Biopython code that builds the backbone (N, CA, C, O; Angstrom):
import numpy as np
from Bio.PDB.StructureBuilder import StructureBuilder

atoms = [
    (1, "GLN", "N", (24.623, 148.276, 148.646)),
    (1, "GLN", "CA", (24.808, 149.101, 149.518)),
    (1, "GLN", "C", (25.235, 148.816, 151.052)),
    (1, "GLN", "O", (24.475, 148.086, 151.688)),
    (2, "VAL", "N", (26.161, 149.227, 151.580)),
    (2, "VAL", "CA", (26.732, 148.648, 152.812)),
    (2, "VAL", "C", (25.986, 149.336, 153.952)),
    (2, "VAL", "O", (25.802, 150.552, 153.996)),
    (3, "GLN", "N", (25.579, 148.474, 154.856)),
    (3, "GLN", "CA", (25.028, 149.008, 156.170)),
    (3, "GLN", "C", (25.685, 148.331, 157.227)),
    (3, "GLN", "O", (25.957, 147.134, 157.129)),
    (4, "LEU", "N", (25.968, 149.022, 158.258)),
    (4, "LEU", "CA", (26.375, 148.444, 159.697)),
    (4, "LEU", "C", (25.398, 148.997, 160.538)),
    (4, "LEU", "O", (25.018, 150.168, 160.530)),
    (5, "VAL", "N", (24.916, 147.855, 161.448)),
    (5, "VAL", "CA", (23.967, 148.421, 162.491)),
    (5, "VAL", "C", (24.359, 147.845, 163.827)),
    (5, "VAL", "O", (24.472, 146.632, 164.000)),
    (6, "GLU", "N", (24.563, 148.746, 164.768)),
    (6, "GLU", "CA", (24.990, 148.376, 166.129)),
    (6, "GLU", "C", (23.680, 148.042, 166.973)),
    (6, "GLU", "O", (22.567, 148.492, 166.700)),
    (7, "SER", "N", (23.973, 147.171, 168.060)),
    (7, "SER", "CA", (23.048, 147.006, 168.985)),
    (7, "SER", "C", (23.727, 146.383, 170.351)),
    (7, "SER", "O", (24.840, 145.857, 170.372)),
    (8, "GLY", "N", (22.918, 146.525, 171.410)),
    (8, "GLY", "CA", (23.522, 146.015, 172.627)),
    (8, "GLY", "C", (23.987, 146.965, 173.513)),
    (8, "GLY", "O", (24.446, 146.569, 174.585)),
    (9, "GLY", "N", (23.950, 148.256, 173.242)),
    (9, "GLY", "CA", (24.243, 149.309, 174.287)),
    (9, "GLY", "C", (23.271, 149.468, 175.328)),
    (9, "GLY", "O", (22.153, 148.965, 175.214)),
    (10, "GLY", "N", (23.623, 150.149, 176.363)),
    (10, "GLY", "CA", (22.843, 150.180, 177.472)),
    (10, "GLY", "C", (23.467, 150.921, 178.702)),
    (10, "GLY", "O", (24.493, 151.596, 178.619)),
    (11, "LEU", "N", (22.709, 150.722, 179.919)),
    (11, "LEU", "CA", (23.217, 151.366, 181.153)),
    (11, "LEU", "C", (23.520, 150.158, 181.933)),
    (11, "LEU", "O", (22.714, 149.233, 182.039)),
    (12, "VAL", "N", (24.857, 150.167, 182.560)),
    (12, "VAL", "CA", (25.354, 149.100, 183.079)),
    (12, "VAL", "C", (26.158, 149.634, 184.406)),
    (12, "VAL", "O", (26.633, 150.768, 184.472)),
    (13, "GLN", "N", (26.229, 148.801, 185.301)),
    (13, "GLN", "CA", (27.041, 149.404, 186.710)),
    (13, "GLN", "C", (28.471, 149.102, 186.386)),
    (13, "GLN", "O", (28.822, 148.397, 185.440)),
    (14, "PRO", "N", (29.239, 149.665, 187.211)),
    (14, "PRO", "CA", (30.840, 149.627, 187.069)),
    (14, "PRO", "C", (31.106, 148.146, 187.453)),
    (14, "PRO", "O", (30.392, 147.642, 188.320)),
    (15, "GLY", "N", (32.017, 147.470, 186.906)),
    (15, "GLY", "CA", (32.243, 146.147, 186.931)),
    (15, "GLY", "C", (31.417, 145.310, 186.145)),
    (15, "GLY", "O", (31.775, 144.139, 186.020)),
    (16, "GLY", "N", (30.388, 145.687, 185.596)),
    (16, "GLY", "CA", (29.434, 144.942, 184.791)),
    (16, "GLY", "C", (30.037, 144.626, 183.242)),
    (16, "GLY", "O", (31.088, 145.072, 182.782)),
    (17, "SER", "N", (29.183, 143.833, 182.648)),
    (17, "SER", "CA", (29.365, 143.388, 181.185)),
    (17, "SER", "C", (28.290, 143.787, 180.287)),
    (17, "SER", "O", (27.121, 143.931, 180.648)),
    (18, "LEU", "N", (28.849, 144.006, 178.778)),
    (18, "LEU", "CA", (27.721, 144.176, 177.847)),
    (18, "LEU", "C", (28.381, 143.513, 176.509)),
    (18, "LEU", "O", (29.589, 143.521, 176.271)),
    (19, "ARG", "N", (27.579, 143.055, 175.846)),
    (19, "ARG", "CA", (28.077, 142.755, 174.272)),
    (19, "ARG", "C", (27.461, 143.407, 173.242)),
    (19, "ARG", "O", (26.254, 143.271, 173.040)),
    (20, "LEU", "N", (28.158, 144.095, 172.576)),
    (20, "LEU", "CA", (27.906, 144.820, 171.451)),
    (20, "LEU", "C", (27.815, 144.083, 170.301)),
    (20, "LEU", "O", (28.612, 143.150, 170.205)),
    (21, "SER", "N", (26.969, 144.286, 169.318)),
    (21, "SER", "CA", (26.833, 143.567, 168.061)),
    (21, "SER", "C", (26.848, 144.496, 166.918)),
    (21, "SER", "O", (26.366, 145.616, 167.087)),
    (22, "CYS", "N", (27.360, 144.157, 165.733)),
    (22, "CYS", "CA", (27.356, 145.057, 164.545)),
    (22, "CYS", "C", (26.877, 144.078, 163.367)),
    (22, "CYS", "O", (27.696, 143.273, 162.923)),
    (23, "ALA", "N", (25.758, 144.118, 162.921)),
    (23, "ALA", "CA", (25.325, 143.506, 161.791)),
    (23, "ALA", "C", (25.558, 144.130, 160.532)),
    (23, "ALA", "O", (25.083, 145.245, 160.319)),
    (24, "ALA", "N", (26.364, 143.424, 159.515)),
    (24, "ALA", "CA", (26.842, 144.001, 158.308)),
    (24, "ALA", "C", (25.883, 143.533, 157.218)),
    (24, "ALA", "O", (25.396, 142.408, 157.326)),
    (25, "SER", "N", (25.571, 144.312, 156.167)),
    (25, "SER", "CA", (24.943, 143.926, 154.967)),
    (25, "SER", "C", (25.769, 144.674, 153.928)),
    (25, "SER", "O", (26.293, 145.763, 154.163)),
    (26, "GLY", "N", (25.861, 143.990, 152.694)),
    (26, "GLY", "CA", (26.700, 144.510, 151.639)),
    (26, "GLY", "C", (28.070, 144.450, 151.655)),
    (26, "GLY", "O", (28.711, 144.845, 150.681)),
    (27, "MET", "N", (28.732, 143.901, 152.868)),
    (27, "MET", "CA", (30.025, 143.783, 152.723)),
    (27, "MET", "C", (30.198, 142.354, 153.676)),
    (27, "MET", "O", (29.335, 141.974, 154.467)),
    (28, "LEU", "N", (31.388, 141.710, 153.445)),
    (28, "LEU", "CA", (31.477, 140.435, 154.455)),
    (28, "LEU", "C", (32.611, 140.934, 155.537)),
    (28, "LEU", "O", (33.620, 141.580, 155.254)),
    (29, "VAL", "N", (32.206, 140.481, 156.852)),
    (29, "VAL", "CA", (33.064, 140.781, 157.796)),
    (29, "VAL", "C", (34.112, 139.664, 157.817)),
    (29, "VAL", "O", (35.170, 139.818, 158.426)),
    (30, "SER", "N", (33.830, 138.577, 157.176)),
    (30, "SER", "CA", (35.004, 137.461, 156.970)),
    (30, "SER", "C", (36.349, 137.915, 156.356)),
    (30, "SER", "O", (37.441, 137.409, 156.613)),
    (31, "ILE", "N", (36.121, 138.918, 155.529)),
    (31, "ILE", "CA", (37.320, 139.064, 154.534)),
    (31, "ILE", "C", (37.920, 140.722, 154.740)),
    (31, "ILE", "O", (39.016, 141.088, 154.315)),
    (32, "ASN", "N", (37.093, 141.472, 155.368)),
    (32, "ASN", "CA", (37.367, 142.978, 155.615)),
    (32, "ASN", "C", (37.736, 143.134, 156.955)),
    (32, "ASN", "O", (37.324, 142.395, 157.850)),
    (33, "ALA", "N", (38.587, 144.183, 157.141)),
    (33, "ALA", "CA", (38.920, 144.659, 158.552)),
    (33, "ALA", "C", (37.678, 145.350, 159.156)),
    (33, "ALA", "O", (37.034, 146.188, 158.526)),
    (34, "MET", "N", (37.370, 144.946, 160.438)),
    (34, "MET", "CA", (36.443, 145.554, 161.020)),
    (34, "MET", "C", (36.476, 146.131, 162.486)),
    (34, "MET", "O", (36.855, 145.360, 163.367)),
    (35, "ASP", "N", (36.182, 147.177, 162.766)),
    (35, "ASP", "CA", (36.803, 147.998, 164.077)),
    (35, "ASP", "C", (35.501, 148.315, 164.886)),
    (35, "ASP", "O", (34.371, 148.353, 164.399)),
    (36, "TRP", "N", (35.837, 148.541, 166.223)),
    (36, "TRP", "CA", (34.904, 149.289, 167.115)),
    (36, "TRP", "C", (35.566, 150.539, 167.742)),
    (36, "TRP", "O", (36.522, 150.455, 168.513)),
    (37, "TYR", "N", (35.019, 151.654, 167.377)),
    (37, "TYR", "CA", (35.580, 152.924, 167.912)),
    (37, "TYR", "C", (34.384, 153.249, 168.767)),
    (37, "TYR", "O", (33.243, 152.787, 168.724)),
    (38, "ARG", "N", (34.993, 154.276, 169.659)),
    (38, "ARG", "CA", (33.996, 154.815, 170.515)),
    (38, "ARG", "C", (34.373, 156.608, 170.762)),
    (38, "ARG", "O", (35.472, 157.071, 170.457)),
    (39, "GLN", "N", (33.441, 157.302, 171.255)),
    (39, "GLN", "CA", (33.449, 158.791, 171.287)),
    (39, "GLN", "C", (32.821, 159.001, 172.563)),
    (39, "GLN", "O", (31.652, 158.662, 172.743)),
    (40, "ALA", "N", (33.530, 159.547, 173.480)),
    (40, "ALA", "CA", (32.983, 159.926, 174.751)),
    (40, "ALA", "C", (32.629, 161.610, 174.664)),
    (40, "ALA", "O", (33.095, 162.286, 173.747)),
    (41, "PRO", "N", (31.936, 162.078, 175.502)),
    (41, "PRO", "CA", (31.343, 163.311, 175.285)),
    (41, "PRO", "C", (32.571, 164.345, 175.438)),
    (41, "PRO", "O", (33.266, 164.284, 176.452)),
    (42, "GLY", "N", (32.830, 165.264, 174.466)),
    (42, "GLY", "CA", (33.865, 166.252, 174.584)),
    (42, "GLY", "C", (35.216, 165.808, 174.101)),
    (42, "GLY", "O", (36.223, 166.516, 174.114)),
    (43, "LYS", "N", (35.137, 164.470, 173.638)),
    (43, "LYS", "CA", (36.543, 163.734, 173.317)),
    (43, "LYS", "C", (36.308, 163.372, 171.785)),
    (43, "LYS", "O", (35.231, 163.334, 171.190)),
    (44, "GLU", "N", (37.577, 163.118, 171.297)),
    (44, "GLU", "CA", (37.722, 162.583, 169.926)),
    (44, "GLU", "C", (37.251, 161.072, 169.827)),
    (44, "GLU", "O", (37.289, 160.284, 170.772)),
    (45, "ARG", "N", (36.824, 160.793, 168.611)),
    (45, "ARG", "CA", (36.579, 159.254, 168.548)),
    (45, "ARG", "C", (37.918, 158.634, 168.426)),
    (45, "ARG", "O", (38.842, 159.089, 167.751)),
    (46, "GLU", "N", (37.943, 157.399, 169.242)),
    (46, "GLU", "CA", (39.102, 156.646, 169.371)),
    (46, "GLU", "C", (38.831, 155.094, 168.907)),
    (46, "GLU", "O", (37.736, 154.569, 169.109)),
    (47, "LEU", "N", (39.864, 154.432, 168.298)),
    (47, "LEU", "CA", (39.818, 153.097, 168.170)),
    (47, "LEU", "C", (40.000, 152.241, 169.304)),
    (47, "LEU", "O", (40.901, 152.448, 170.117)),
    (48, "VAL", "N", (39.038, 151.111, 169.419)),
    (48, "VAL", "CA", (38.895, 150.512, 170.707)),
    (48, "VAL", "C", (39.400, 149.030, 170.289)),
    (48, "VAL", "O", (40.290, 148.522, 170.971)),
    (49, "ALA", "N", (38.899, 148.373, 169.271)),
    (49, "ALA", "CA", (39.547, 147.203, 168.852)),
    (49, "ALA", "C", (39.306, 146.807, 167.412)),
    (49, "ALA", "O", (38.338, 147.265, 166.805)),
    (50, "ARG", "N", (40.156, 145.971, 166.850)),
    (50, "ARG", "CA", (40.117, 145.670, 165.388)),
    (50, "ARG", "C", (40.305, 144.269, 165.319)),
    (50, "ARG", "O", (41.006, 143.594, 166.073)),
    (51, "ILE", "N", (39.542, 143.833, 164.240)),
    (51, "ILE", "CA", (39.661, 142.267, 163.837)),
    (51, "ILE", "C", (40.047, 142.473, 162.216)),
    (51, "ILE", "O", (39.448, 143.288, 161.515)),
    (52, "THR", "N", (40.962, 141.754, 161.797)),
    (52, "THR", "CA", (41.370, 141.941, 160.373)),
    (52, "THR", "C", (40.785, 140.803, 159.568)),
    (52, "THR", "O", (40.244, 139.874, 160.168)),
    (53, "GLY", "N", (40.860, 140.814, 158.203)),
    (53, "GLY", "CA", (40.192, 139.763, 157.492)),
    (53, "GLY", "C", (40.984, 138.322, 157.751)),
    (53, "GLY", "O", (40.387, 137.291, 157.439)),
    (54, "SER", "N", (42.200, 138.245, 158.267)),
    (54, "SER", "CA", (42.872, 137.061, 158.672)),
    (54, "SER", "C", (42.526, 136.597, 160.087)),
    (54, "SER", "O", (42.947, 135.543, 160.563)),
    (55, "GLY", "N", (41.727, 137.461, 160.729)),
    (55, "GLY", "CA", (41.416, 136.978, 162.106)),
    (55, "GLY", "C", (42.187, 137.410, 163.196)),
    (55, "GLY", "O", (41.950, 137.006, 164.334)),
    (56, "SER", "N", (43.393, 138.463, 162.857)),
    (56, "SER", "CA", (44.073, 138.820, 163.913)),
    (56, "SER", "C", (43.459, 140.123, 164.465)),
    (56, "SER", "O", (42.805, 140.912, 163.783)),
    (57, "THR", "N", (43.770, 140.274, 165.904)),
    (57, "THR", "CA", (43.118, 141.303, 166.647)),
    (57, "THR", "C", (43.965, 142.269, 167.273)),
    (57, "THR", "O", (45.116, 141.895, 167.499)),
    (58, "ASN", "N", (43.634, 143.474, 167.615)),
    (58, "ASN", "CA", (44.370, 144.214, 168.497)),
    (58, "ASN", "C", (43.398, 145.386, 169.176)),
    (58, "ASN", "O", (42.352, 145.772, 168.655)),
    (59, "TYR", "N", (43.886, 145.833, 170.316)),
    (59, "TYR", "CA", (43.199, 146.569, 170.941)),
    (59, "TYR", "C", (43.900, 147.757, 171.609)),
    (59, "TYR", "O", (45.112, 147.759, 171.826)),
    (60, "ALA", "N", (42.944, 148.933, 171.977)),
    (60, "ALA", "CA", (43.615, 149.938, 172.662)),
    (60, "ALA", "C", (44.203, 149.422, 174.113)),
    (60, "ALA", "O", (43.747, 148.440, 174.698)),
    (61, "ASP", "N", (45.224, 150.189, 174.575)),
    (61, "ASP", "CA", (45.776, 149.780, 175.802)),
    (61, "ASP", "C", (44.646, 149.818, 176.960)),
    (61, "ASP", "O", (44.569, 148.975, 177.853)),
    (62, "SER", "N", (43.906, 150.767, 176.830)),
    (62, "SER", "CA", (42.905, 151.083, 177.918)),
    (62, "SER", "C", (41.853, 150.081, 177.861)),
    (62, "SER", "O", (40.987, 150.219, 178.725)),
    (63, "VAL", "N", (41.721, 149.159, 177.102)),
    (63, "VAL", "CA", (40.609, 148.253, 177.036)),
    (63, "VAL", "C", (41.198, 146.629, 177.028)),
    (63, "VAL", "O", (40.399, 145.695, 177.100)),
    (64, "LYS", "N", (42.479, 146.432, 176.945)),
    (64, "LYS", "CA", (43.310, 145.107, 176.784)),
    (64, "LYS", "C", (42.928, 144.353, 178.203)),
    (64, "LYS", "O", (42.937, 144.857, 179.326)),
    (65, "GLY", "N", (42.602, 143.045, 177.841)),
    (65, "GLY", "CA", (42.355, 142.235, 179.023)),
    (65, "GLY", "C", (40.883, 142.407, 179.448)),
    (65, "GLY", "O", (40.408, 141.599, 180.246)),
    (66, "ARG", "N", (40.167, 143.374, 178.980)),
    (66, "ARG", "CA", (38.814, 143.469, 179.361)),
    (66, "ARG", "C", (37.754, 143.362, 178.148)),
    (66, "ARG", "O", (36.623, 142.916, 178.340)),
    (67, "PHE", "N", (38.150, 143.750, 177.035)),
    (67, "PHE", "CA", (37.307, 143.768, 175.853)),
    (67, "PHE", "C", (37.832, 142.664, 174.820)),
    (67, "PHE", "O", (39.018, 142.443, 174.574)),
    (68, "THR", "N", (36.749, 142.024, 174.271)),
    (68, "THR", "CA", (37.183, 141.067, 173.254)),
    (68, "THR", "C", (36.393, 141.291, 172.034)),
    (68, "THR", "O", (35.162, 141.310, 172.052)),
    (69, "ILE", "N", (37.144, 141.472, 170.908)),
    (69, "ILE", "CA", (36.420, 141.531, 169.465)),
    (69, "ILE", "C", (36.327, 140.139, 168.852)),
    (69, "ILE", "O", (37.216, 139.320, 169.089)),
    (70, "SER", "N", (35.334, 139.848, 168.108)),
    (70, "SER", "CA", (35.137, 138.629, 167.591)),
    (70, "SER", "C", (34.275, 138.695, 166.391)),
    (70, "SER", "O", (33.775, 139.804, 166.201)),
    (71, "ARG", "N", (34.018, 137.886, 165.643)),
    (71, "ARG", "CA", (32.975, 137.821, 164.600)),
    (71, "ARG", "C", (32.418, 136.311, 164.323)),
    (71, "ARG", "O", (32.988, 135.263, 164.625)),
    (72, "ASP", "N", (31.265, 136.455, 163.725)),
    (72, "ASP", "CA", (30.367, 135.265, 163.351)),
    (72, "ASP", "C", (30.252, 135.410, 161.923)),
    (72, "ASP", "O", (29.476, 136.238, 161.446)),
    (73, "ASN", "N", (31.110, 134.518, 161.070)),
    (73, "ASN", "CA", (30.880, 134.901, 159.565)),
    (73, "ASN", "C", (29.696, 134.177, 158.996)),
    (73, "ASN", "O", (29.441, 134.432, 157.819)),
    (74, "ALA", "N", (28.874, 133.256, 159.667)),
    (74, "ALA", "CA", (27.645, 132.795, 159.168)),
    (74, "ALA", "C", (26.513, 133.936, 159.330)),
    (74, "ALA", "O", (25.576, 134.083, 158.545)),
    (75, "LYS", "N", (26.731, 134.640, 160.364)),
    (75, "LYS", "CA", (25.759, 135.743, 160.758)),
    (75, "LYS", "C", (26.340, 137.013, 160.013)),
    (75, "LYS", "O", (25.564, 137.951, 159.831)),
    (76, "ASN", "N", (27.454, 137.098, 159.633)),
    (76, "ASN", "CA", (28.012, 138.392, 159.018)),
    (76, "ASN", "C", (27.892, 139.381, 160.092)),
    (76, "ASN", "O", (27.339, 140.459, 159.870)),
    (77, "THR", "N", (28.385, 139.078, 161.269)),
    (77, "THR", "CA", (28.216, 139.899, 162.480)),
    (77, "THR", "C", (29.462, 140.052, 163.165)),
    (77, "THR", "O", (30.216, 139.080, 163.199)),
    (78, "VAL", "N", (29.831, 141.248, 163.780)),
    (78, "VAL", "CA", (31.041, 141.365, 164.557)),
    (78, "VAL", "C", (30.497, 141.837, 165.929)),
    (78, "VAL", "O", (29.522, 142.584, 166.006)),
    (79, "TYR", "N", (31.190, 141.355, 167.045)),
    (79, "TYR", "CA", (30.833, 141.391, 168.370)),
    (79, "TYR", "C", (31.974, 142.287, 169.291)),
    (79, "TYR", "O", (33.166, 142.292, 168.980)),
    (80, "LEU", "N", (31.553, 142.878, 170.211)),
    (80, "LEU", "CA", (32.430, 143.520, 171.223)),
    (80, "LEU", "C", (32.036, 143.081, 172.543)),
    (80, "LEU", "O", (31.114, 143.672, 173.105)),
    (81, "GLN", "N", (32.679, 142.028, 173.156)),
    (81, "GLN", "CA", (32.456, 141.659, 174.462)),
    (81, "GLN", "C", (33.148, 142.562, 175.363)),
    (81, "GLN", "O", (34.372, 142.671, 175.286)),
    (82, "MET", "N", (32.432, 143.255, 176.261)),
    (82, "MET", "CA", (32.912, 144.296, 177.333)),
    (82, "MET", "C", (32.801, 143.821, 178.559)),
    (82, "MET", "O", (31.656, 143.689, 178.992)),
    (83, "ASN", "N", (34.044, 143.414, 179.494)),
    (83, "ASN", "CA", (33.856, 142.933, 180.753)),
    (83, "ASN", "C", (34.533, 144.036, 181.705)),
    (83, "ASN", "O", (35.216, 144.936, 181.215)),
    (84, "GLY", "N", (34.316, 143.929, 183.063)),
    (84, "GLY", "CA", (34.928, 144.859, 183.932)),
    (84, "GLY", "C", (34.765, 146.243, 183.465)),
    (84, "GLY", "O", (35.757, 146.966, 183.374)),
    (85, "LEU", "N", (33.468, 146.712, 183.130)),
    (85, "LEU", "CA", (33.402, 148.077, 182.727)),
    (85, "LEU", "C", (33.414, 149.234, 183.724)),
    (85, "LEU", "O", (32.896, 149.237, 184.841)),
    (86, "LYS", "N", (34.091, 150.211, 183.133)),
    (86, "LYS", "CA", (34.603, 151.408, 184.102)),
    (86, "LYS", "C", (33.697, 152.674, 183.673)),
    (86, "LYS", "O", (33.164, 152.689, 182.564)),
    (87, "SER", "N", (33.571, 153.533, 184.413)),
    (87, "SER", "CA", (32.962, 154.911, 183.977)),
    (87, "SER", "C", (33.517, 155.355, 182.917)),
    (87, "SER", "O", (32.772, 155.763, 182.026)),
    (88, "GLU", "N", (34.775, 155.390, 182.750)),
    (88, "GLU", "CA", (35.481, 155.965, 181.644)),
    (88, "GLU", "C", (35.303, 155.190, 180.259)),
    (88, "GLU", "O", (35.807, 155.612, 179.218)),
    (89, "ASP", "N", (34.600, 154.104, 180.329)),
    (89, "ASP", "CA", (34.150, 153.399, 179.012)),
    (89, "ASP", "C", (32.851, 154.025, 178.563)),
    (89, "ASP", "O", (32.493, 153.810, 177.405)),
    (90, "THR", "N", (32.127, 154.754, 179.332)),
    (90, "THR", "CA", (30.947, 155.498, 178.755)),
    (90, "THR", "C", (31.272, 156.342, 177.471)),
    (90, "THR", "O", (32.148, 157.206, 177.469)),
    (91, "ALA", "N", (30.522, 156.036, 176.404)),
    (91, "ALA", "CA", (30.684, 156.578, 175.183)),
    (91, "ALA", "C", (29.571, 155.995, 174.269)),
    (91, "ALA", "O", (28.739, 155.168, 174.644)),
    (92, "VAL", "N", (29.661, 156.551, 172.967)),
    (92, "VAL", "CA", (28.866, 156.132, 171.830)),
    (92, "VAL", "C", (29.949, 155.108, 171.249)),
    (92, "VAL", "O", (31.101, 155.473, 171.016)),
    (93, "TYR", "N", (29.546, 153.929, 171.051)),
    (93, "TYR", "CA", (30.226, 152.899, 170.235)),
    (93, "TYR", "C", (29.840, 152.794, 168.849)),
    (93, "TYR", "O", (28.668, 152.644, 168.503)),
    (94, "TYR", "N", (30.935, 152.882, 167.956)),
    (94, "TYR", "CA", (30.513, 152.871, 166.465)),
    (94, "TYR", "C", (31.185, 151.737, 165.885)),
    (94, "TYR", "O", (32.325, 151.473, 166.269)),
    (95, "CYS", "N", (30.613, 151.029, 164.997)),
    (95, "CYS", "CA", (31.132, 149.708, 164.080)),
    (95, "CYS", "C", (31.720, 150.545, 162.927)),
    (95, "CYS", "O", (31.133, 151.509, 162.436)),
    (96, "HIS", "N", (32.864, 150.119, 162.556)),
    (96, "HIS", "CA", (33.450, 150.596, 161.241)),
    (96, "HIS", "C", (34.020, 149.447, 160.461)),
    (96, "HIS", "O", (34.666, 148.522, 160.954)),
    (97, "GLY", "N", (33.707, 149.601, 159.162)),
    (97, "GLY", "CA", (34.221, 148.558, 158.078)),
    (97, "GLY", "C", (35.038, 149.262, 157.141)),
    (97, "GLY", "O", (34.857, 150.451, 156.879)),
    (98, "ARG", "N", (35.956, 148.540, 156.617)),
    (98, "ARG", "CA", (36.755, 148.963, 155.373)),
    (98, "ARG", "C", (36.937, 147.941, 154.282)),
    (98, "ARG", "O", (37.414, 146.822, 154.469)),
    (99, "THR", "N", (36.531, 148.403, 153.157)),
    (99, "THR", "CA", (36.744, 147.448, 152.156)),
    (99, "THR", "C", (37.725, 147.950, 151.077)),
    (99, "THR", "O", (37.915, 149.155, 150.917)),
    (100, "LEU", "N", (38.302, 147.072, 150.388)),
    (100, "LEU", "CA", (39.192, 147.301, 149.271)),
    (100, "LEU", "C", (38.688, 146.712, 148.099)),
    (100, "LEU", "O", (37.878, 145.787, 148.144)),
    (101, "PRO", "N", (39.251, 147.339, 146.725)),
    (101, "PRO", "CA", (40.171, 148.404, 146.721)),
    (101, "PRO", "C", (39.317, 149.767, 147.276)),
    (101, "PRO", "O", (38.140, 149.801, 147.633)),
    (102, "GLY", "N", (40.208, 150.774, 147.233)),
    (102, "GLY", "CA", (39.652, 152.126, 147.665)),
    (102, "GLY", "C", (40.758, 152.795, 148.558)),
    (102, "GLY", "O", (41.679, 153.454, 148.075)),
    (103, "PRO", "N", (40.604, 152.592, 149.774)),
    (103, "PRO", "CA", (39.760, 151.998, 150.394)),
    (103, "PRO", "C", (38.487, 152.692, 150.635)),
    (103, "PRO", "O", (38.458, 153.921, 150.568)),
    (104, "ARG", "N", (37.451, 152.025, 150.905)),
    (104, "ARG", "CA", (36.090, 152.599, 151.371)),
    (104, "ARG", "C", (35.854, 152.210, 152.749)),
    (104, "ARG", "O", (36.039, 151.087, 153.218)),
    (105, "ASP", "N", (35.366, 153.395, 153.446)),
    (105, "ASP", "CA", (34.986, 153.316, 154.815)),
    (105, "ASP", "C", (33.585, 153.549, 155.011)),
    (105, "ASP", "O", (33.027, 154.478, 154.427)),
    (106, "TYR", "N", (32.872, 152.650, 155.916)),
    (106, "TYR", "CA", (31.692, 152.698, 156.360)),
    (106, "TYR", "C", (31.512, 152.670, 157.841)),
    (106, "TYR", "O", (32.214, 151.929, 158.528)),
    (107, "TRP", "N", (30.623, 153.428, 158.351)),
    (107, "TRP", "CA", (30.198, 153.452, 159.813)),
    (107, "TRP", "C", (28.717, 153.176, 160.164)),
    (107, "TRP", "O", (27.814, 153.555, 159.418)),
    (108, "GLY", "N", (28.517, 152.592, 161.172)),
    (108, "GLY", "CA", (27.333, 152.488, 161.761)),
    (108, "GLY", "C", (26.693, 153.956, 162.425)),
    (108, "GLY", "O", (27.273, 155.041, 162.418)),
    (109, "LYS", "N", (25.589, 153.722, 162.891)),
    (109, "LYS", "CA", (24.997, 155.043, 163.428)),
    (109, "LYS", "C", (25.495, 155.078, 165.114)),
    (109, "LYS", "O", (25.283, 156.083, 165.793)),
    (110, "GLY", "N", (25.985, 154.199, 165.520)),
    (110, "GLY", "CA", (26.273, 154.128, 167.039)),
    (110, "GLY", "C", (25.442, 153.516, 168.012)),
    (110, "GLY", "O", (24.223, 153.537, 167.843)),
    (111, "THR", "N", (25.954, 152.959, 169.037)),
    (111, "THR", "CA", (25.160, 152.636, 170.241)),
    (111, "THR", "C", (25.639, 153.137, 171.614)),
    (111, "THR", "O", (26.772, 152.852, 172.002)),
    (112, "LEU", "N", (24.889, 153.797, 172.276)),
    (112, "LEU", "CA", (25.363, 154.269, 173.531)),
    (112, "LEU", "C", (25.520, 153.331, 174.813)),
    (112, "LEU", "O", (24.603, 152.653, 175.277)),
    (113, "VAL", "N", (26.685, 153.388, 175.262)),
    (113, "VAL", "CA", (27.048, 152.798, 176.384)),
    (113, "VAL", "C", (27.301, 153.581, 177.847)),
    (113, "VAL", "O", (28.243, 154.365, 177.970)),
    (114, "THR", "N", (26.583, 153.359, 178.693)),
    (114, "THR", "CA", (26.775, 154.197, 180.008)),
    (114, "THR", "C", (27.191, 153.376, 181.142)),
    (114, "THR", "O", (26.522, 152.408, 181.505)),
    (115, "VAL", "N", (28.190, 153.704, 181.667)),
    (115, "VAL", "CA", (28.537, 152.996, 182.876)),
    (115, "VAL", "C", (28.314, 153.771, 184.250)),
    (115, "VAL", "O", (29.101, 154.642, 184.620)),
    (116, "SER", "N", (27.490, 153.496, 184.786)),
    (116, "SER", "CA", (27.207, 154.308, 186.046)),
    (116, "SER", "C", (26.515, 153.649, 187.186)),
    (116, "SER", "O", (25.690, 152.774, 186.926)),
    (117, "SER", "N", (26.754, 153.964, 188.387)),
    (117, "SER", "CA", (25.977, 153.295, 189.644)),
    (117, "SER", "C", (24.843, 153.947, 189.915)),
    (117, "SER", "O", (24.124, 153.575, 190.842)),
]
sb = StructureBuilder()
sb.init_structure("model")
sb.init_model(0)
sb.init_chain("A")
sb.init_seg("    ")
for serial, (resi, resn, name, xyz) in enumerate(atoms, 1):
    if name == "N":
        sb.init_residue(resn, " ", resi, " ")
    sb.init_atom(name, np.array(xyz, "f"), 0.0, 1.0, " ", f" {name:<3s}", serial, name[0])
structure = sb.get_structure()
């Protein structure tokens, strides 16, 4: 059974940093595409960052240059380093993994990030 567990959210001032973690079990982050999505109040869930099995990454335009997605294969964990946080980054952040064949999609329960002074 696949489980994705996020952690690291919290309250941070504008301009601050946070690092989110997504610990995976039942699937390997080293070979599967892993994403971070976010959903702000009253808005649709949006893709923030992706890391593929080959290690290539891509980002939403709104976070390019500020956020970095990475993974630790030994810990089977994906990270999202968020720097230069803005109030508009306030959202629940979700970890998503996709396995093949299928594909099959898996979601964590989310972690809340609040950027406010």
